[in-house]
N, CA, C and O atoms as CSV, one atom per row, in Angstrom:
chain,resi,resn,atom,element,x,y,z
A,1,MET,N,N,-73.620,-138.264,-51.631
A,1,MET,CA,C,-72.309,-137.646,-51.600
A,1,MET,C,C,-71.868,-137.447,-50.152
A,1,MET,O,O,-72.688,-137.216,-49.263
A,2,ALA,N,N,-70.564,-137.540,-49.936
A,2,ALA,CA,C,-70.015,-137.423,-48.589
A,2,ALA,C,C,-69.536,-135.998,-48.322
A,2,ALA,O,O,-69.038,-135.315,-49.217
A,3,GLN,N,N,-69.697,-135.569,-47.084
A,3,GLN,CA,C,-69.227,-134.258,-46.647
A,3,GLN,C,C,-67.823,-134.412,-46.066
A,3,GLN,O,O,-67.581,-135.322,-45.273
A,4,HIS,N,N,-66.893,-133.530,-46.452
A,4,HIS,CA,C,-65.521,-133.560,-45.958
A,4,HIS,C,C,-65.172,-132.199,-45.372
A,4,HIS,O,O,-65.528,-131.162,-45.932
A,5,ASP,N,N,-64.471,-132.211,-44.236
A,5,ASP,CA,C,-64.005,-130.977,-43.612
A,5,ASP,C,C,-62.611,-130.646,-44.118
A,5,ASP,O,O,-61.770,-131.534,-44.259
A,6,ILE,N,N,-62.368,-129.389,-44.388
A,6,ILE,CA,C,-61.034,-128.890,-44.708
A,6,ILE,C,C,-60.576,-128.135,-43.471
A,6,ILE,O,O,-61.233,-127.189,-43.037
A,7,VAL,N,N,-59.457,-128.551,-42.904
A,7,VAL,CA,C,-58.994,-127.982,-41.634
A,7,VAL,C,C,-57.704,-127.197,-41.819
A,7,VAL,O,O,-56.944,-127.419,-42.761
A,8,SER,N,N,-57.483,-126.283,-40.902
A,8,SER,CA,C,-56.249,-125.499,-40.899
A,8,SER,C,C,-55.100,-126.381,-40.418
A,8,SER,O,O,-55.230,-127.058,-39.398
A,9,PRO,N,N,-53.981,-126.382,-41.135
A,9,PRO,CA,C,-52.843,-127.193,-40.706
A,9,PRO,C,C,-52.072,-126.578,-39.537
A,9,PRO,O,O,-51.325,-127.273,-38.848
A,10,LEU,N,N,-52.254,-125.273,-39.316
A,10,LEU,CA,C,-51.489,-124.538,-38.303
A,10,LEU,C,C,-52.372,-123.503,-37.623
A,10,LEU,O,O,-53.404,-123.114,-38.169
A,11,PRO,N,N,-51.974,-123.052,-36.432
A,11,PRO,CA,C,-52.656,-121.894,-35.851
A,11,PRO,C,C,-52.114,-120.626,-36.513
A,11,PRO,O,O,-50.939,-120.568,-36.875
A,12,GLY,N,N,-52.944,-119.639,-36.667
A,12,GLY,CA,C,-52.494,-118.386,-37.272
A,12,GLY,C,C,-53.664,-117.581,-37.776
A,12,GLY,O,O,-54.750,-117.622,-37.198
A,13,THR,N,N,-53.450,-116.845,-38.855
A,13,THR,CA,C,-54.483,-116.032,-39.479
A,13,THR,C,C,-54.835,-116.651,-40.822
A,13,THR,O,O,-53.952,-116.921,-41.636
A,14,PHE,N,N,-56.124,-116.878,-41.054
A,14,PHE,CA,C,-56.586,-117.501,-42.285
A,14,PHE,C,C,-56.917,-116.426,-43.316
A,14,PHE,O,O,-57.591,-115.442,-43.015
A,15,TYR,N,N,-56.431,-116.633,-44.530
A,15,TYR,CA,C,-56.733,-115.724,-45.633
A,15,TYR,C,C,-57.377,-116.500,-46.767
A,15,TYR,O,O,-56.902,-117.572,-47.142
A,16,ARG,N,N,-58.456,-115.959,-47.312
A,16,ARG,CA,C,-59.177,-116.599,-48.422
A,16,ARG,C,C,-58.653,-116.163,-49.772
A,16,ARG,O,O,-59.114,-116.659,-50.799
A,17,ARG,N,N,-57.696,-115.243,-49.796
A,17,ARG,CA,C,-57.163,-114.723,-51.061
A,17,ARG,C,C,-55.644,-114.570,-50.941
A,17,ARG,O,O,-55.105,-114.475,-49.839
A,18,SER,N,N,-54.970,-114.547,-52.083
A,18,SER,CA,C,-53.507,-114.489,-52.091
A,18,SER,C,C,-52.961,-113.100,-51.779
A,18,SER,O,O,-51.817,-112.970,-51.342
A,19,SER,N,N,-53.762,-112.065,-51.998
A,19,SER,CA,C,-53.391,-110.689,-51.660
A,19,SER,C,C,-54.679,-109.902,-51.443
A,19,SER,O,O,-55.749,-110.338,-51.868
A,20,PRO,N,N,-54.586,-108.748,-50.785
A,20,PRO,CA,C,-55.806,-107.995,-50.470
A,20,PRO,C,C,-56.653,-107.625,-51.693
A,20,PRO,O,O,-57.872,-107.500,-51.577
A,21,ASP,N,N,-56.028,-107.449,-52.856
A,21,ASP,CA,C,-56.792,-107.049,-54.037
A,21,ASP,C,C,-57.127,-108.224,-54.962
A,21,ASP,O,O,-57.725,-108.019,-56.019
A,22,ALA,N,N,-56.752,-109.445,-54.582
A,22,ALA,CA,C,-57.033,-110.637,-55.393
A,22,ALA,C,C,-58.423,-111.192,-55.068
A,22,ALA,O,O,-58.967,-110.955,-53.990
A,23,ALA,N,N,-58.971,-111.924,-56.014
A,23,ALA,CA,C,-60.246,-112.607,-55.784
A,23,ALA,C,C,-60.019,-113.786,-54.829
A,23,ALA,O,O,-58.917,-114.333,-54.789
A,24,PRO,N,N,-61.033,-114.183,-54.065
A,24,PRO,CA,C,-60.888,-115.356,-53.194
A,24,PRO,C,C,-60.541,-116.605,-54.007
A,24,PRO,O,O,-60.931,-116.735,-55.167
A,25,TYR,N,N,-59.805,-117.515,-53.379
A,25,TYR,CA,C,-59.464,-118.778,-54.044
A,25,TYR,C,C,-60.729,-119.526,-54.460
A,25,TYR,O,O,-60.825,-120.020,-55.583
A,26,VAL,N,N,-61.702,-119.607,-53.540
A,26,VAL,CA,C,-62.946,-120.327,-53.813
A,26,VAL,C,C,-64.119,-119.604,-53.167
A,26,VAL,O,O,-63.950,-118.796,-52.254
A,27,GLU,N,N,-65.299,-119.913,-53.658
A,27,GLU,CA,C,-66.560,-119.444,-53.082
A,27,GLU,C,C,-67.441,-120.677,-52.886
A,27,GLU,O,O,-67.121,-121.750,-53.396
A,28,VAL,N,N,-68.540,-120.535,-52.159
A,28,VAL,CA,C,-69.499,-121.625,-52.038
A,28,VAL,C,C,-69.967,-121.975,-53.443
A,28,VAL,O,O,-70.335,-121.095,-54.220
A,29,GLY,N,N,-69.949,-123.260,-53.763
A,29,GLY,CA,C,-70.353,-123.719,-55.085
A,29,GLY,C,C,-69.195,-123.992,-56.025
A,29,GLY,O,O,-69.387,-124.601,-57.077
A,30,THR,N,N,-67.986,-123.548,-55.665
A,30,THR,CA,C,-66.814,-123.785,-56.509
A,30,THR,C,C,-66.449,-125.260,-56.490
A,30,THR,O,O,-66.402,-125.874,-55.424
A,31,SER,N,N,-66.191,-125.834,-57.661
A,31,SER,CA,C,-65.687,-127.208,-57.758
A,31,SER,C,C,-64.171,-127.178,-57.672
A,31,SER,O,O,-63.525,-126.348,-58.311
A,32,VAL,N,N,-63.599,-128.086,-56.878
A,32,VAL,CA,C,-62.154,-128.125,-56.669
A,32,VAL,C,C,-61.631,-129.534,-56.911
A,32,VAL,O,O,-62.353,-130.515,-56.735
A,33,ASP,N,N,-60.378,-129.622,-57.313
A,33,ASP,CA,C,-59.690,-130.894,-57.467
A,33,ASP,C,C,-58.988,-131.252,-56.175
A,33,ASP,O,O,-58.801,-130.398,-55.308
A,34,ASN,N,N,-58.598,-132.510,-56.040
A,34,ASN,CA,C,-57.794,-132.956,-54.913
A,34,ASN,C,C,-56.489,-132.155,-54.913
A,34,ASN,O,O,-55.820,-132.061,-55.941
A,35,GLY,N,N,-56.132,-131.585,-53.776
A,35,GLY,CA,C,-54.897,-130.813,-53.656
A,35,GLY,C,C,-55.022,-129.353,-54.031
A,35,GLY,O,O,-54.021,-128.638,-54.064
A,36,ALA,N,N,-56.246,-128.890,-54.318
A,36,ALA,CA,C,-56.449,-127.480,-54.673
A,36,ALA,C,C,-56.219,-126.580,-53.462
A,36,ALA,O,O,-56.617,-126.926,-52.349
A,37,VAL,N,N,-55.593,-125.449,-53.665
A,37,VAL,CA,C,-55.392,-124.462,-52.600
A,37,VAL,C,C,-56.691,-123.688,-52.431
A,37,VAL,O,O,-57.224,-123.134,-53.393
A,38,ILE,N,N,-57.204,-123.652,-51.184
A,38,ILE,CA,C,-58.454,-122.938,-50.918
A,38,ILE,C,C,-58.241,-121.741,-49.992
A,38,ILE,O,O,-59.172,-120.980,-49.729
A,39,GLY,N,N,-57.002,-121.578,-49.496
A,39,GLY,CA,C,-56.693,-120.470,-48.606
A,39,GLY,C,C,-55.261,-120.551,-48.126
A,39,GLY,O,O,-54.502,-121.436,-48.521
A,40,LEU,N,N,-54.903,-119.602,-47.260
A,40,LEU,CA,C,-53.559,-119.535,-46.681
A,40,LEU,C,C,-53.677,-119.325,-45.182
A,40,LEU,O,O,-54.626,-118.706,-44.701
A,41,VAL,N,N,-52.690,-119.854,-44.439
A,41,VAL,CA,C,-52.577,-119.548,-43.015
A,41,VAL,C,C,-51.234,-118.857,-42.822
A,41,VAL,O,O,-50.194,-119.360,-43.247
A,42,GLU,N,N,-51.274,-117.693,-42.172
A,42,GLU,CA,C,-50.061,-116.919,-41.920
A,42,GLU,C,C,-49.687,-117.037,-40.452
A,42,GLU,O,O,-50.506,-116.815,-39.560
A,43,VAL,N,N,-48.428,-117.392,-40.224
A,43,VAL,CA,C,-47.874,-117.463,-38.878
A,43,VAL,C,C,-46.525,-116.744,-38.923
A,43,VAL,O,O,-45.598,-117.211,-39.584
A,44,MET,N,N,-46.412,-115.624,-38.231
A,44,MET,CA,C,-45.155,-114.871,-38.159
A,44,MET,C,C,-44.576,-114.589,-39.549
A,44,MET,O,O,-43.387,-114.798,-39.787
A,45,LYS,N,N,-45.421,-114.118,-40.455
A,45,LYS,CA,C,-45.059,-113.735,-41.829
A,45,LYS,C,C,-44.675,-114.915,-42.721
A,45,LYS,O,O,-44.138,-114.712,-43.810
A,46,GLN,N,N,-44.939,-116.134,-42.278
A,46,GLN,CA,C,-44.762,-117.338,-43.093
A,46,GLN,C,C,-46.150,-117.795,-43.533
A,46,GLN,O,O,-47.049,-117.940,-42.705
A,47,PHE,N,N,-46.327,-118.018,-44.826
A,47,PHE,CA,C,-47.624,-118.405,-45.362
A,47,PHE,C,C,-47.609,-119.877,-45.764
A,47,PHE,O,O,-46.693,-120.330,-46.451
A,48,SER,N,N,-48.626,-120.620,-45.334
A,48,SER,CA,C,-48.777,-122.029,-45.682
A,48,SER,C,C,-50.107,-122.223,-46.397
A,48,SER,O,O,-51.131,-121.678,-45.984
A,49,ASP,N,N,-50.081,-123.005,-47.475
A,49,ASP,CA,C,-51.303,-123.300,-48.223
A,49,ASP,C,C,-52.231,-124.188,-47.410
A,49,ASP,O,O,-51.781,-125.066,-46.674
A,50,VAL,N,N,-53.522,-123.953,-47.549
A,50,VAL,CA,C,-54.552,-124.855,-47.042
A,50,VAL,C,C,-55.124,-125.526,-48.286
A,50,VAL,O,O,-55.657,-124.860,-49.173
A,51,GLU,N,N,-55.007,-126.859,-48.343
A,51,GLU,CA,C,-55.390,-127.606,-49.534
A,51,GLU,C,C,-56.505,-128.598,-49.237
A,51,GLU,O,O,-56.722,-128.998,-48.094
A,52,THR,N,N,-57.200,-128.979,-50.291
A,52,THR,CA,C,-58.223,-130.010,-50.170
A,52,THR,C,C,-57.555,-131.386,-50.198
A,52,THR,O,O,-56.486,-131.556,-50.784
A,53,SER,N,N,-58.189,-132.353,-49.565
A,53,SER,CA,C,-57.671,-133.731,-49.591
A,53,SER,C,C,-58.499,-134.616,-50.508
A,53,SER,O,O,-58.151,-135.773,-50.747
A,54,VAL,N,N,-59.600,-134.069,-51.023
A,54,VAL,CA,C,-60.458,-134.780,-51.976
A,54,VAL,C,C,-61.008,-133.764,-52.978
A,54,VAL,O,O,-61.008,-132.562,-52.715
A,55,ALA,N,N,-61.470,-134.248,-54.109
A,55,ALA,CA,C,-62.134,-133.386,-55.084
A,55,ALA,C,C,-63.604,-133.253,-54.707
A,55,ALA,O,O,-64.184,-134.176,-54.136
A,56,GLY,N,N,-64.203,-132.124,-55.019
A,56,GLY,CA,C,-65.619,-131.934,-54.731
A,56,GLY,C,C,-66.049,-130.504,-54.951
A,56,GLY,O,O,-65.420,-129.758,-55.701
A,57,ARG,N,N,-67.142,-130.126,-54.281
A,57,ARG,CA,C,-67.723,-128.793,-54.410
A,57,ARG,C,C,-67.809,-128.158,-53.028
A,57,ARG,O,O,-68.297,-128.787,-52.089
A,58,ILE,N,N,-67.339,-126.919,-52.893
A,58,ILE,CA,C,-67.373,-126.206,-51.616
A,58,ILE,C,C,-68.829,-125.942,-51.238
A,58,ILE,O,O,-69.592,-125.374,-52.019
A,59,THR,N,N,-69.206,-126.367,-50.019
A,59,THR,CA,C,-70.587,-126.176,-49.558
A,59,THR,C,C,-70.708,-125.159,-48.424
A,59,THR,O,O,-71.770,-124.567,-48.233
A,60,GLU,N,N,-69.619,-124.954,-47.667
A,60,GLU,CA,C,-69.653,-124.015,-46.539
A,60,GLU,C,C,-68.295,-123.383,-46.350
A,60,GLU,O,O,-67.270,-124.053,-46.473
A,61,ILE,N,N,-68.280,-122.090,-46.050
A,61,ILE,CA,C,-67.062,-121.385,-45.662
A,61,ILE,C,C,-67.291,-120.915,-44.234
A,61,ILE,O,O,-68.172,-120.093,-43.981
A,62,LEU,N,N,-66.503,-121.432,-43.304
A,62,LEU,CA,C,-66.747,-121.204,-41.879
A,62,LEU,C,C,-65.870,-120.121,-41.262
A,62,LEU,O,O,-66.165,-119.638,-40.169
A,63,ILE,N,N,-64.795,-119.733,-41.946
A,63,ILE,CA,C,-63.879,-118.717,-41.426
A,63,ILE,C,C,-63.760,-117.602,-42.454
A,63,ILE,O,O,-63.512,-117.863,-43.632
A,64,ASP,N,N,-63.934,-116.363,-42.012
A,64,ASP,CA,C,-63.812,-115.220,-42.902
A,64,ASP,C,C,-62.351,-114.855,-43.135
A,64,ASP,O,O,-61.470,-115.251,-42.371
A,65,ASP,N,N,-62.111,-114.111,-44.174
A,65,ASP,CA,C,-60.782,-113.640,-44.517
A,65,ASP,C,C,-60.212,-112.802,-43.378
A,65,ASP,O,O,-60.860,-111.872,-42.897
A,66,GLY,N,N,-58.983,-113.141,-42.946
A,66,GLY,CA,C,-58.309,-112.370,-41.908
A,66,GLY,C,C,-58.633,-112.777,-40.487
A,66,GLY,O,O,-58.175,-112.129,-39.547
A,67,GLU,N,N,-59.419,-113.844,-40.300
A,67,GLU,CA,C,-59.768,-114.296,-38.950
A,67,GLU,C,C,-58.721,-115.267,-38.404
A,67,GLU,O,O,-58.092,-115.995,-39.171
A,68,PRO,N,N,-58.534,-115.281,-37.087
A,68,PRO,CA,C,-57.609,-116.255,-36.487
A,68,PRO,C,C,-58.187,-117.668,-36.550
A,68,PRO,O,O,-59.401,-117.861,-36.478
A,69,VAL,N,N,-57.286,-118.661,-36.687
A,69,VAL,CA,C,-57.675,-120.069,-36.698
A,69,VAL,C,C,-56.736,-120.855,-35.808
A,69,VAL,O,O,-55.606,-120.438,-35.556
A,70,ASP,N,N,-57.207,-121.992,-35.337
A,70,ASP,CA,C,-56.395,-122.933,-34.577
A,70,ASP,C,C,-56.039,-124.108,-35.476
A,70,ASP,O,O,-56.732,-124.375,-36.458
A,71,ALA,N,N,-54.974,-124.802,-35.148
A,71,ALA,CA,C,-54.618,-126.018,-35.890
A,71,ALA,C,C,-55.756,-127.017,-35.750
A,71,ALA,O,O,-56.240,-127.253,-34.643
A,72,GLY,N,N,-56.183,-127.600,-36.853
A,72,GLY,CA,C,-57.260,-128.581,-36.840
A,72,GLY,C,C,-58.654,-127.988,-36.907
A,72,GLY,O,O,-59.631,-128.734,-36.982
A,73,GLN,N,N,-58.774,-126.666,-36.882
A,73,GLN,CA,C,-60.088,-126.017,-36.962
A,73,GLN,C,C,-60.625,-126.131,-38.385
A,73,GLN,O,O,-59.892,-125.936,-39.355
A,74,VAL,N,N,-61.908,-126.449,-38.497
A,74,VAL,CA,C,-62.543,-126.568,-39.807
A,74,VAL,C,C,-62.722,-125.165,-40.391
A,74,VAL,O,O,-63.321,-124.294,-39.761
A,75,VAL,N,N,-62.187,-124.954,-41.623
A,75,VAL,CA,C,-62.320,-123.661,-42.279
A,75,VAL,C,C,-63.367,-123.704,-43.392
A,75,VAL,O,O,-64.026,-122.702,-43.671
A,76,MET,N,N,-63.515,-124.867,-44.022
A,76,MET,CA,C,-64.506,-125.047,-45.085
A,76,MET,C,C,-64.975,-126.487,-45.108
A,76,MET,O,O,-64.329,-127.384,-44.567
A,77,ARG,N,N,-66.125,-126.686,-45.754
A,77,ARG,CA,C,-66.631,-128.032,-45.972
A,77,ARG,C,C,-66.869,-128.213,-47.462
A,77,ARG,O,O,-67.229,-127.273,-48.172
A,78,LEU,N,N,-66.660,-129.441,-47.920
A,78,LEU,CA,C,-66.970,-129.736,-49.308
A,78,LEU,C,C,-67.699,-131.035,-49.414
A,78,LEU,O,O,-67.601,-131.901,-48.544
A,79,GLU,N,N,-68.438,-131.164,-50.495
A,79,GLU,CA,C,-69.199,-132.374,-50.809
A,79,GLU,C,C,-68.445,-133.093,-51.916
A,79,GLU,O,O,-68.210,-132.536,-52.988
A,80,ALA,N,N,-68.068,-134.340,-51.644
A,80,ALA,CA,C,-67.285,-135.106,-52.620
A,80,ALA,C,C,-68.154,-136.141,-53.312
A,80,ALA,O,O,-67.668,-136.882,-54.167
């Protein structure tokens, strides 16, 4: 199986959940489809989805909820 990086499309703050009281979109071991939302990046109160580009299983989460990210920074890895 191949390892794929999921990267942030924008610089900003990465969120693993849709709201503070919601469950995270994914955890390590979660199976996802191509185009699945795995998090959000907030820039100046604008939220953008972070999506997968392939189907697979999440193997690593590299950025915690509420941490800053740069454009192109790897936030998660999945095995396809």
